[in-house]
C-alpha positions as CSV (number, residue, x, y, z in Angstrom):
1,M,34.3,-40.9,31.5
2,S,32.5,-43.8,29.8
3,R,31.0,-43.7,26.4
4,V,27.4,-44.5,25.7
5,S,27.0,-47.4,23.3
6,M,25.0,-47.0,20.1
7,F,23.9,-50.6,20.3
8,N,22.9,-51.0,24.0
9,S,19.3,-51.8,23.2
10,P,18.2,-55.3,24.4
11,L,16.7,-55.8,20.9
12,L,20.1,-55.5,19.2
13,L,21.9,-58.8,20.1
14,G,25.3,-59.6,18.9
15,F,26.2,-56.2,17.5
16,D,29.2,-55.6,19.8
17,Q,31.7,-56.7,17.1
18,F,30.0,-54.3,14.7
19,E,30.5,-51.5,17.1
20,R,34.2,-52.3,17.7
21,T,34.7,-52.3,13.9
22,L,33.1,-48.8,13.6
23,D,35.3,-47.5,16.4
24,R,38.4,-48.9,14.7
25,L,37.5,-47.4,11.4
26,A,36.8,-44.0,12.9
27,K,40.2,-44.0,14.6
28,S,42.1,-44.9,11.4
29,A,40.4,-42.3,9.1
30,E,43.2,-40.4,7.4
31,G,43.1,-38.3,4.2
32,Y,45.9,-39.9,2.3
33,P,45.7,-41.3,-0.3
34,P,42.5,-39.9,-1.7
35,Y,40.1,-42.5,-3.0
36,N,36.8,-43.1,-4.9
37,I,34.3,-45.9,-4.5
38,E,32.1,-46.4,-7.5
39,K,29.4,-48.9,-8.5
40,I,30.2,-51.0,-11.5
41,G,27.3,-52.8,-13.1
42,E,24.6,-54.5,-11.0
43,N,26.8,-56.2,-8.4
44,G,30.3,-54.7,-8.8
45,L,32.2,-52.1,-6.9
46,R,35.6,-50.4,-7.6
47,I,37.9,-48.7,-5.2
48,T,40.2,-46.3,-6.9
49,L,43.2,-44.8,-5.0
50,A,45.4,-42.0,-6.2
51,V,48.9,-43.3,-5.7
52,A,51.0,-41.2,-8.0
53,G,54.7,-42.0,-7.7
54,F,54.2,-45.5,-6.5
55,A,55.2,-48.5,-8.6
56,T,53.6,-51.9,-8.4
57,R,56.5,-53.2,-6.2
58,D,55.8,-50.3,-3.7
59,L,52.2,-51.4,-3.1
60,A,50.6,-54.3,-1.2
61,I,46.9,-55.3,-1.0
62,E,45.9,-57.7,1.8
63,L,42.5,-59.1,2.8
64,V,42.3,-60.4,6.3
65,E,38.8,-61.6,7.3
66,N,36.7,-58.7,6.1
67,Q,39.3,-56.0,6.2
68,L,40.9,-54.9,3.0
69,T,44.2,-53.1,3.6
70,V,46.2,-51.2,1.0
71,C,49.8,-50.3,2.0
72,G,52.3,-48.1,0.1
73,R,56.0,-47.8,0.9
74,Q,58.5,-45.9,-1.2
75,S,62.1,-46.5,-0.7
76,D,64.4,-43.5,-0.4
77,D,67.0,-43.4,-3.2
78,S,70.2,-42.5,-1.4
79,D,72.1,-42.0,-4.7
80,R,70.0,-38.9,-5.6
81,V,71.0,-35.5,-4.4
82,F,68.0,-33.1,-4.2
83,L,68.4,-29.3,-4.5
84,H,64.7,-29.0,-3.6
85,R,62.5,-31.8,-2.4
86,G,58.8,-31.0,-2.7
87,I,57.6,-34.5,-3.4
88,A,58.0,-36.5,-0.3
89,A,58.5,-40.3,-0.3
90,R,55.6,-41.1,2.0
91,Q,54.1,-44.2,3.3
92,F,50.4,-45.0,3.8
93,Q,48.0,-47.6,4.9
94,R,44.3,-47.4,4.0
95,A,41.8,-49.9,5.4
96,F,38.3,-50.7,4.1
97,M,35.8,-53.0,5.9
98,L,34.0,-55.3,3.5
99,A,30.6,-56.8,4.1
100,D,30.3,-60.5,4.4
101,G,30.5,-62.3,1.0
102,I,32.2,-59.4,-1.0
103,E,35.0,-60.8,-3.0
104,V,38.1,-59.0,-4.4
105,T,38.2,-59.9,-8.1
106,G,41.3,-58.0,-9.2
107,A,43.6,-55.0,-8.9
108,R,45.5,-52.9,-11.4
109,L,47.8,-49.9,-11.4
110,D,47.5,-47.5,-14.3
111,N,48.7,-43.9,-14.6
112,G,49.0,-43.4,-10.8
113,L,45.6,-44.9,-10.1
114,L,45.2,-48.2,-8.2
115,E,41.9,-49.8,-9.0
116,I,40.6,-52.6,-6.9
117,D,37.5,-54.5,-8.2
118,L,35.0,-56.1,-5.9
119,M,32.0,-58.3,-6.5
120,R,28.9,-58.3,-4.3
121,P,27.2,-61.7,-4.3
122,V,23.5,-61.9,-5.2
123,A,21.6,-62.3,-2.0
124,E,19.2,-65.2,-1.7
125,P,16.5,-64.8,0.9
126,R,16.2,-67.7,3.3
127,V,13.3,-68.8,5.5
128,R,14.0,-70.9,8.6
129,T,11.4,-72.9,10.5
130,I,12.3,-73.5,14.1
131,R,10.6,-76.4,15.9
132,I,9.2,-75.5,19.3
133,D,9.3,-78.2,22.0
134,S,6.7,-78.3,24.8
135,G,7.8,-77.5,28.3
136,K,6.9,-81.0,29.6
137,E,9.7,-82.7,27.6
138,S,13.2,-82.5,28.9
139,S,15.2,-80.0,26.8
140,A,18.5,-81.2,28.1
141,N,18.7,-84.3,25.9
142,Q,17.1,-82.7,22.8
143,T,18.4,-80.5,20.0
144,I,16.6,-77.8,18.2
145,D,15.7,-78.6,14.6
146,F,16.5,-75.9,12.1
147,T,15.1,-76.4,8.7
148,T,16.3,-74.0,6.0
149,R,14.7,-73.5,2.6
150,R,15.5,-71.0,-0.1
151,V,13.0,-68.5,-1.4
152,R,13.2,-67.1,-4.9
153,P,13.3,-63.3,-5.0
154,R,10.3,-61.7,-6.6
């Protein structure tokens, strides 16, 4: 059975990558570790993950293209003998898709909370003028002229 695409309108061109990203995120949704995302100031964001029991050496943060991945792996201490083990040494991987231009500015681990700070760039609106050639001229030997100018936000 085939699935109906959310972006199959002829007016939505080039959104196929966006749809694949949404599908990948929906499949990887897991509840551990719990996290918060908060707005910090005008253009800042902070992701806070509850990673109690993990040390800095047990955690890794990686940014590949626009996907921010946080991994945690605790090593099992074979020298310890447990009479009861209610706290499992578990592994996790949590992924976040970042919008274009968002930068990771830092990360810190404090009291079992891993905070990752992000900065959203200030958007500058752009206006592009596109030259239109007449149909009589051969378009095979011509290029399209794109002129870009910046517009100050109001």
